[in-house]
C-alpha positions as CSV (number, residue, x, y, z in Angstrom):
1,X,20.4,6.3,-6.7
2,X,19.2,4.0,-4.0
3,X,15.7,2.7,-3.6
4,X,13.4,3.4,-0.7
5,X,11.1,0.7,0.7
6,X,8.1,1.9,2.7
7,X,6.5,-0.8,4.8
8,X,3.2,-0.7,6.7
9,X,3.0,-3.4,9.3
10,X,0.7,-4.5,12.1
11,X,1.5,-8.1,12.8
12,X,3.1,-11.3,11.4
13,X,6.6,-10.9,12.8
14,X,8.1,-13.9,10.9
15,X,6.9,-12.6,7.6
16,X,8.1,-9.0,8.4
17,X,11.6,-10.3,9.4
18,X,11.9,-12.3,6.2
19,X,10.9,-9.2,4.2
20,X,13.4,-7.1,5.9
21,X,16.1,-9.7,5.4
22,X,15.4,-9.9,1.7
23,X,15.6,-6.2,1.3
24,X,18.9,-5.9,3.2
25,X,21.0,-4.6,0.3
26,X,23.4,-1.6,0.2
27,X,21.3,-0.2,-2.7
28,X,18.2,0.0,-0.4
29,X,16.9,2.1,2.5
30,X,13.9,0.7,4.4
31,X,11.3,2.8,6.3
32,X,8.9,1.0,8.6
33,X,5.7,2.0,10.2
34,X,4.2,-0.3,12.8
35,X,0.6,0.3,13.9
36,X,0.6,2.2,17.2
37,X,-1.6,-0.6,18.7
38,X,1.0,-3.3,17.8
39,X,3.1,-2.8,20.9
40,X,4.7,-6.2,20.9
41,X,5.6,-6.1,17.2
42,X,7.1,-2.6,17.6
43,X,9.2,-3.7,20.6
44,X,10.5,-6.9,19.0
45,X,11.2,-5.4,15.5
46,X,13.1,-2.6,17.2
47,X,15.9,-5.1,17.8
48,X,16.1,-6.1,14.2
49,X,19.4,-5.1,12.6
50,X,20.1,-4.5,8.9
51,X,23.7,-5.3,7.8
52,X,23.7,-3.4,4.5
53,X,20.5,-1.3,4.0
54,X,19.6,1.8,5.9
55,X,16.8,1.0,8.3
56,X,14.4,3.6,9.8
57,X,11.5,2.8,12.1
58,X,9.0,5.7,12.4
59,X,9.0,6.6,16.1
60,X,5.7,8.3,16.3
61,X,3.3,5.7,14.8
62,X,-0.4,6.2,14.4
63,X,-3.4,3.9,14.8
64,X,-4.4,2.6,11.3
65,X,-8.0,1.6,10.6
66,X,-9.3,-0.2,7.6
67,X,-11.1,2.0,5.1
68,X,-10.1,5.2,7.0
69,X,-8.1,8.3,6.2
70,X,-5.5,7.0,8.7
71,X,-4.3,4.7,5.9
72,X,-3.5,7.8,3.7
73,X,-1.8,9.6,6.6
74,X,0.5,6.6,7.2
75,X,1.5,6.5,3.6
76,X,2.3,10.2,3.7
77,X,4.3,9.7,6.8
78,X,6.4,7.1,5.0
79,X,6.7,9.1,1.8
80,X,7.8,12.2,3.6
81,X,10.3,10.5,5.9
82,X,12.0,8.9,2.9
83,X,11.8,12.0,0.8
84,X,13.7,14.0,3.4
85,X,16.5,11.5,3.1
86,X,16.4,11.2,-0.7
87,X,16.6,11.5,-3.5
88,X,15.7,7.9,-4.4
89,X,15.3,6.2,-7.8
90,X,12.1,4.6,-6.7
91,X,9.8,4.5,-3.6
92,X,8.2,1.0,-3.1
93,X,5.1,0.9,-0.9
94,X,4.7,-2.6,0.6
95,X,2.7,-4.2,3.4
96,X,4.4,-6.2,6.2
97,X,3.1,-9.4,4.6
98,X,4.6,-8.9,1.2
99,X,7.8,-10.5,-0.1
100,X,10.0,-9.8,-3.2
101,X,9.9,-12.7,-5.7
102,X,12.9,-11.6,-7.6
103,X,16.5,-11.1,-6.6
104,X,17.8,-7.7,-5.8
105,X,20.0,-7.6,-8.8
106,X,17.0,-8.3,-11.0
107,X,14.8,-5.7,-9.3
108,X,17.4,-2.9,-9.6
109,X,18.1,-3.8,-13.2
110,X,14.4,-3.8,-14.0
111,X,13.8,-0.3,-12.6
112,X,17.0,1.0,-14.2
113,X,15.8,-0.3,-17.6
114,X,12.3,1.3,-17.0
115,X,13.5,4.4,-15.3
116,X,10.9,7.2,-15.1
117,X,7.9,4.9,-15.4
118,X,5.3,4.9,-12.6
119,X,4.2,1.5,-11.4
120,X,0.6,2.1,-10.2
121,X,-2.3,-0.3,-10.7
122,X,-5.8,0.8,-11.7
123,X,-9.1,-1.2,-11.4
124,X,-11.0,-0.8,-14.6
125,X,-14.0,-3.0,-14.7
126,X,-17.5,-1.6,-14.5
127,X,-18.4,-3.0,-11.0
128,X,-15.3,-1.5,-9.4
129,X,-16.1,1.8,-11.2
130,X,-19.5,1.8,-9.6
131,X,-17.9,1.1,-6.2
132,X,-15.5,4.0,-6.7
133,X,-18.4,6.4,-7.5
134,X,-20.2,5.3,-4.4
135,X,-17.2,5.9,-2.2
136,X,-16.3,9.4,-3.5
137,X,-19.8,10.8,-4.0
138,X,-21.0,10.7,-0.4
139,X,-19.7,11.5,3.1
140,X,-18.8,8.5,5.2
141,X,-18.7,9.2,8.9
142,X,-16.9,7.2,11.6
143,X,-14.8,5.2,9.1
144,X,-12.4,4.3,11.9
145,X,-15.1,2.1,13.3
146,X,-16.2,0.3,10.2
147,X,-14.5,-2.8,11.4
148,X,-13.9,-4.2,14.9
149,X,-13.5,-2.2,18.1
150,X,-15.9,-1.6,20.9
151,X,-19.2,-3.3,20.2
152,X,-21.3,-0.4,21.5
153,X,-19.3,2.2,19.6
154,X,-19.3,0.1,16.5
155,X,-23.1,-0.3,16.5
156,X,-23.7,3.4,17.4
157,X,-21.4,4.7,14.7
158,X,-22.8,2.3,12.1
159,X,-26.3,3.4,12.9
160,X,-25.3,7.1,12.6
161,X,-23.3,6.5,9.4
162,X,-26.2,4.7,7.8
163,X,-28.6,7.4,8.7
164,X,-26.4,10.1,7.1
165,X,-25.9,7.9,4.0
166,X,-29.6,7.4,3.7
167,X,-30.3,11.1,3.9
168,X,-27.8,11.7,1.1
169,X,-29.3,9.0,-1.1
170,X,-32.9,10.2,-0.8
171,X,-31.9,13.8,-1.4
172,X,-29.8,12.8,-4.4
173,X,-26.8,14.5,-2.9
174,X,-23.5,14.0,-4.5
175,X,-20.1,15.5,-3.6
176,X,-18.5,17.7,-6.1
177,X,-16.1,15.9,-8.4
178,X,-13.3,18.4,-9.0
179,X,-11.0,15.7,-10.5
180,X,-11.4,12.5,-12.5
181,X,-11.2,9.9,-9.7
182,X,-9.5,6.6,-10.1
183,X,-9.1,3.5,-8.0
184,X,-6.6,0.7,-7.6
185,X,-4.3,-1.2,-5.2
186,X,-2.4,1.0,-2.9
187,X,0.9,-0.9,-3.3
188,X,2.9,1.0,-5.8
189,X,6.5,1.8,-7.0
190,X,6.8,5.5,-7.9
191,X,9.6,7.9,-8.8
192,X,11.2,10.7,-6.9
193,X,9.5,13.3,-9.1
194,X,6.0,11.9,-8.5
195,X,6.6,11.6,-4.7
196,X,7.5,15.3,-4.6
197,X,4.3,16.1,-6.6
198,X,2.2,13.9,-4.3
199,X,3.7,15.5,-1.1
200,X,2.9,19.0,-2.5
201,X,-0.7,18.0,-2.6
202,X,-0.9,16.5,0.9
203,X,-3.3,19.2,2.3
204,X,-5.7,18.9,-0.6
205,X,-5.7,15.1,-0.3
206,X,-6.3,15.0,3.5
207,X,-9.2,17.4,3.1
208,X,-10.9,15.9,0.1
209,X,-10.6,12.3,1.1
210,X,-11.3,12.8,4.9
211,X,-14.8,11.4,4.6
212,X,-14.2,9.0,1.7
213,X,-14.4,5.2,2.2
214,X,-11.2,3.4,1.5
215,X,-9.3,6.5,0.4
216,X,-6.0,4.6,0.3
217,X,-7.2,2.9,-2.9
218,X,-8.2,6.2,-4.5
219,X,-6.0,9.2,-3.6
220,X,-2.7,8.3,-5.2
221,X,-4.3,6.9,-8.4
222,X,-6.4,10.1,-8.7
223,X,-3.6,12.5,-8.1
224,X,-1.4,10.7,-10.7
225,X,-4.2,10.4,-13.3
226,X,-4.8,14.1,-13.2
227,X,-1.2,15.0,-13.6
228,X,1.5,14.8,-16.3
229,X,2.8,11.6,-14.6
230,X,-0.2,9.8,-16.2
231,X,1.8,9.6,-19.4
232,X,4.6,7.8,-17.6
233,X,2.5,4.8,-16.5
234,X,4.2,1.5,-17.1
235,X,0.8,0.0,-18.0
236,X,-2.7,1.2,-18.1
237,X,-4.3,-2.1,-18.8
238,X,-3.6,-4.9,-16.3
239,X,-3.6,-4.2,-12.6
240,X,-0.8,-6.7,-11.7
241,X,1.4,-5.6,-14.6
242,X,1.0,-2.0,-13.7
243,X,2.4,-2.3,-10.2
244,X,4.5,-5.5,-10.8
245,X,2.8,-7.1,-7.8
246,X,1.5,-10.7,-7.9
247,X,-1.8,-10.5,-6.0
248,X,-4.6,-13.0,-6.4
249,X,-8.1,-11.5,-5.9
250,X,-9.9,-14.5,-7.4
251,X,-9.2,-16.9,-4.5
252,X,-9.2,-14.4,-1.7
253,X,-9.5,-10.7,-0.6
254,X,-6.6,-11.1,-1.3
255,X,-5.6,-14.7,-1.4
256,X,-3.0,-15.9,1.2
257,X,-0.2,-17.8,-0.6
258,X,0.0,-21.5,0.5
259,X,2.9,-23.9,0.7
260,X,1.7,-25.5,-2.5
261,X,2.0,-22.2,-4.4
262,X,5.8,-22.1,-4.5
263,X,6.2,-23.1,-8.2
264,X,3.6,-20.5,-9.2
265,X,5.4,-17.8,-7.4
266,X,8.9,-18.6,-8.6
267,X,7.5,-18.9,-12.1
268,X,6.1,-15.4,-12.1
269,X,7.7,-12.4,-13.8
270,X,6.3,-10.0,-11.2
271,X,8.7,-8.3,-8.7
272,X,6.7,-8.6,-5.4
273,X,3.9,-10.8,-4.1
274,X,1.2,-10.5,-1.4
275,X,0.0,-11.8,0.9
276,X,1.9,-14.2,3.0
277,X,1.2,-15.7,6.5
278,X,3.5,-17.2,9.1
279,X,1.1,-20.2,9.1
280,X,2.8,-21.1,5.8
281,X,6.3,-20.8,7.1
282,X,7.7,-23.5,4.8
283,X,6.7,-21.4,1.8
284,X,8.3,-18.3,3.3
285,X,11.6,-20.0,4.0
286,X,11.7,-21.5,0.5
287,X,11.1,-18.1,-1.1
288,X,13.8,-16.5,1.1
289,X,16.3,-19.2,0.2
290,X,15.5,-19.1,-3.5
291,X,15.9,-15.4,-3.9
292,X,18.7,-14.8,-1.5
293,X,21.2,-17.3,-3.1
């Protein structure tokens, strides 16, 4: 079966075009969501043509806000759009500033060899577990205004959100934990069977995580962990190995790969890397040339 690539983008046209070019293989279909506010990017990428892969741009995009339930809604839009055209061997969720760091033949052979495994990362250390508990145990209001936007609305919503959080803290209020919650990177590679399972639980997810901070890093890991698919995880130990993504959280949040990092990237056994910037165009061009030969 073919593979489905689900891409969430809001800028960085040169990186996105390189990503699409590197995925242009007859064994792939590509589904792209461009943030509703990114009018120029949507207009320009609409002219992009794939020679071999199927290419589908979601025509009714939504505004995506950091830390907000809109992140989860976009992922569901992509999963559902691809699922309707499936079945697929794997669904790969990428951002528009990711790139593959292996050739297509290698990627397809890898997933064929590991067929049925779920490539999902989990953050395990104690500090991140405390952060998870904080985000799922209280109601967070106005998450769409946590970052940026109108200054007055941002200030007013922050004040209101902090008041509500303070009341919850002093009253020792905690939301009911009906599941064992888990957290990790939202960039994953998952099977047809798990995507079907995830879609079936869409209504529960959108209701339970509506007032959760950064639910895109929690909902999929939680649904998987509380399901039989938990036993199909490729790795439960290392975050990078679990999702086969090379992401550096030590030098950045995450680190943006520089022109000097080429040897580190091509020496990795991971399948994908993030994140890239058009400011380092030399690196992007070298990556594309190396893995497209």
